N, C-alpha and C positions, 0 to 999 in steps of 0.2 A: 597512661596513654596520652600522647601529645595531641594538641588541638589539630595539627596538620594531619595526623594519622586518623583522628576521628572524622575530619572532613573528607579524607580520601575514602574511608569506609562508607560514609553517607552517600557520596557521589557514585561509588561503585554499586551500592544497593539501589539507587535510583535508576541507574542504567539497566539493571536487570529487569526492572518493571517500568519501562518508559511510559506506556499508556496509562497505567494507574497513577504514576507520578504527575503526568501532564493533566489528567482529569482532576487530581487533587489540587494542583496549583491553579487550575482554572478559576476556582472560586476566589482565590486571593488576587489573581490577575484582574478579574472583573471588579472586585472591591477597590483595589488600589487605583485602577484606571478611572473608576467612577469618581473617587475622591479627588484625584488630580485634575480630571477634566472639569468637574463641577466647580471646584475651588478656582481653577483658572478662568472659567467663564464668569464667576462672581467677581474676581479681581479685574477682569477685563471690563465688565460692566461698570464697576466702580471708577476705573480709570477713565472710561468714556464719559460718564456723567460728570466727573470732576473737571475734565478738560472742556466739555461743552459749557458748563456753568462758568468756569474761569474765563472762557472766551467771550462771554457776554459783556464783560467790562472789567476795568481795573479798580479794585476797592469800591465797588459800585453800590450806590444807594439809589433806589428807584422810587420816585414819588408819583402817585396816581390819585385820582379822585376816589373817595370812599364810595363803595357800592350803595350805601344807605343815604348818601347825600342827595338832596333834592336838585341841586345845581352844581355844576363844575366851576369852582372858583380859582383853579390854578391858572396863573397868567404869566406872561413874559416878565412882568414886574416882580412876581414872586421869584422867578429864576434869577433875576438880577440881584435881588436882595440876598438870596442864598449864596451867590457867588462872592459876596463881601464877607461872609463868615470866615473866621480863621480855620485853618486845616483843610479848606476846600481846594482841591486841585483843578477842577473844571466843572462847568455846568452846561448841559445841553438840553434845552426844551425841545419837545417833539410834537408835531401834529401830523397825522397820517390819514390817507384815504386810498382807495383802490381805483386805479385808472388804466385806460388803455395807453400803451406806449408803442410808438411806431418808428421804425428806422427803414427808410426806403419802402420796400414792399413787405417787410416782415414786421409783425406786431405781436404783442403779448400784453396780458393784463397782470399788473403787479402792484405792490404797495409803493405809494409815493409818500415819502417822509419829508416834511419841512422841518429844518433844524438849523443849527448854528455851527460856526467853525470848530467848536470844542467837541463835536460829536465823535470824531475818530479816537481822540484821547479817552473820552468817557466810556465809549463802547468797545474799545480795544480793536479798532480797525487800522489797517495800513493801506496806503494808496499804492497801487501797482503801477499805474501809468497816469501822467498828468498831475493835477493838484486837487486838493479838496476845496470846498467852498471858501473863498477868501472873505475877509471882513467887508470889503467894498461891495461884493455881490450881495451879501446879506443886508447891509445897510441900505442899499438902493434897490432891493428886490429885483435883481437881474435874473433873467431867465437862463440860468445855467444849471447843469445837472451832473451829478456824479453817479455812476452806475455800479451796482453790485455785480460780482463776478458772474452769477447765474443769469441775471438780467442781460448783461452784455453778451453772454454766449447765446441766449435765446434770440437776441436781435441780430446775431451774426457780426458783432462788433469786436474789434481787437485793438491792439496798441496803436496801430496806424489810424484808427478812426477817432482818436481824441481830437476835438476841434470840429467834428462834423455836427450836422443838425439832426435832431429827432423831434418828434411831436409827443407831448405828454398831455393827455386829456384834450387833444385838439389844438394845443398851443405849441409854437415852436420853441425849442430849447437847444442850447449848444452844449455838447458833451465836453466837460473840462477834466474829467478823471474817471478812472476805473479802479475799484477797490481790490485788494488781495482777497482771495477766497478764504473763508473760515471753515467751510465744510458744513453741510447740513442739507436735509431734505424735508419735504412735507409742507404743512401749512405755514409754519413759522421759520422757513429757511432764511437764515441771516444774510445770505448772499443774493436773495431775490428781492431787490428794492431799488428805487431811484431816489436819490437825495437831492433836494432843492432848497433854496432859501426859504425860511419859515414864513416870511411875509408874503411870498408868492402863493403859498397854499391858502393863507388867510384871505388874500385878495380874490382868488378865483374859485376855490373849491370848498373851503370849510368856513362857514360864516362865524362871526364872533371873534372875541379876543382871547379866549381861553386856549390852553394847551392840553393835550392828552396825557403827556408824561413829561416829567423832568428827571433827567439822568444826572447824577452827581458823582463825581470821582473824588474820593477822599485822599489827600496827599499822603497820609501816614496810615497804614493798616491798623496800627494800635489805637487810632482815634475814631474808628468806625462807630462805636457806640456813642461816644461823646458828640460826634458830628450829627448822628441821627437824633439825639436828644435836643441839640441846639436847633436843628432844622424844624423839629416838631414845635418847639417853643416859639420860634420865629413865625411860622405859618399860622399858629393859633392866634398870635397877636395880630398879624396882618389881616386875618379873616374875622377878627372881632369875636372870637369864641370865648364864652364864659368858662370858668375853671371846671364846671361840672358838665359842660356840653360835649357831645360826641364830636370828634374831629371829622371834618369833611374831606379828609385826605388820608392816605396810607403811605408809610415809609417802609420799604422793603430793604432789608440788609442782605446783600449778596453773600457775605461771609457766613451769616447764619444759615442761609439756604444751602450753601455749599457744605457746611458742617452737618446739617440735617441729612442731606442726600448721601454724604459719605457714611454717616452712621447707619442709615437704613441699608445701604449697599453692603456694609461690613456684616450687619446682622444677617442679611440674605445669604452672603457667602458662607457664614458659619452654619446657617441652617442647611444649606445645600451639602456642605461637607459632612454634617451630622447624619443627614439622610443617606448619603452615599456610604458612610462608614458601616451602616447596618449590613450591607452586602459583604463587607470585609469580615465582619463577625461571622456571617454565615460561612465564608470561606475558611475561617479558623475552625469552625465546628467540623467542617469536612476534613481538615488536617487531623484533628483529634480522632475522628472516626477511623480514618485509614491507618493511623498509628496504633490504635487499639487492635485493629485487625492484624496489623503487622506483628504486634507482640504475640498474639495468639498463634500466628503461623510460624513464628520463630522461637517457640517455647523450647524445643530441643536444642536449638543453637545456643540459646541463653544458658541452658543447663550445662552444655559442654564447656562454654566459656567460664562459667563459675567453677566447674569441676577442675579446670586447669589453672585456676588462681585468679580469675577476674573478680574484682570487688563489686559491691552493689553500686558504688558511685561511678565505676567505669561503665557499667551497663546503663545507668541513668544518663551519663554524659553522651553515650553513643546514640541513644534514642532521642535525646533532646537536640543534639546536633543535627540529626536527620530531620526533625520537625522544623528547626531553624533554617536549614538549607532549603527545604520545600517552600517555606513562607518567604524567605529572602529572594529566591529565584523568581517566585511568582510576583513579588513586589517590584523587582527590577523590570520585569517584562511589563507589568501593569503601569509603571511610571512612563515607559516609552509609549505605550498605547495611549495613556491618558494625555500626554503632551501632544501627541499627534492629533487626537480628537479636539483638544483645546485650541490648537493652532488652526485646525480646519474651521471650527466654529468662529474663531476670531476673524479669520479672513472673510467668511461669509457675512458676518455681522458688521465688519468694517473697523474694528478696533485693533486688528493685528494680533500678533502672538504676544501673550503676557507670560513671562517666565519669572517665577519667584523661587530662589534656591531654598527658602525656608519651607515651602510646600514639599519640595523633593525630600529634604531632610526629614520632615515630619512623616512622609509616606514610608521612608525606609525604616524609621524607628517604630512606626505603627506595625509594619510587616514583621519586624523582629519581635515586637511585643506579642503579636498574634501567635508566632511560633513558640514563644516561651509559655504563654498562658495556656494554650491548647496542646502543648507538647509535654508539659510537666507531668500531668496525670498518667498518660500512657507510659512515659519513661519511668515513673515511680512504680507502676504496675510491673514493668519488666524487671526493675531492680529488686523488687521484693519476692520474686519467684524463688521457691525452694529448689535448689539444684537437683536433689534426688527426685522430687516430683516432676521437675521439668524433663529430666532424662527419661522418665517413664512415660512421658506424654506422647500419645500417638496422634 
């Protein structure tokens, strides 16, 4: 008997018992939908984390004071020395504080960051309107400011407001630029900040000559580890640290952090898919159960078919194709449901719809595997029936 004929018989049989077939497929539908949806959510989370971390900077190394250090020794001179190392693309020291910012009658409290002209390149920002802090403004500690997209929106400022005056911490500043939004919310929203020359922050709000953070952009991604090692050696020498002394600074490698986050997200995705696949196995058990019932109900039919010349392998193929049809139809419906759920969650969470053809292919193959694994035993039971006993079965 041809495959087409077997498929026609399977569909005809399913049509005669639509409710039972639908209930049997329901387990597979739920299982496949769960796998597709949870894997999609995991992949969306991974993509979101990766894009957020990548958006923090280009080939970024971040140098901060060590938590165990008694004093912060990072300085502008350290930043200048680091900038002279080979393979360094840019260096941006930072000092920050939280201050009230006012434009007209509108005010907000946000992070005010003192930095240098290399900041956009190091931290992967782009200027939307106006310009970033020029060298002359930083060299002469001019009161000019560049606004993050969220801060500008909170103050009601737009493209036409570049050149207007605002007050930062009670002091007048001229807005010379507004940054492109990166996207983000919460306590560390990268778009909610005001950037001013670093000397202005030191002169008016943060006493001392130390800096909070030094951001370093490495020109070649392949040199990240070498650059980190060179920076560590340079700062240990500048801070007069003995070979056995604990460093009073930390160097964080953005690439390593990105790899670690991606690895954790991939493991989470695999775990979610594994948990969801349990419901698919339960659906397969349902298929096996209903096929065993079907074999018992159709014992006389099997006897008649064998009596007129059907071979055991024909009966085996018939019942196996029925099981495969049930699982495949359930799998296809489950894929559609899973994609819809994944898209809905992605829209709510903000990372959009993540589609991976490999997930769909895996779901289809898994559905077929369920049909084969849980359909073989009932099919073999049917194929082994003795035709004489089957004909006598009531």
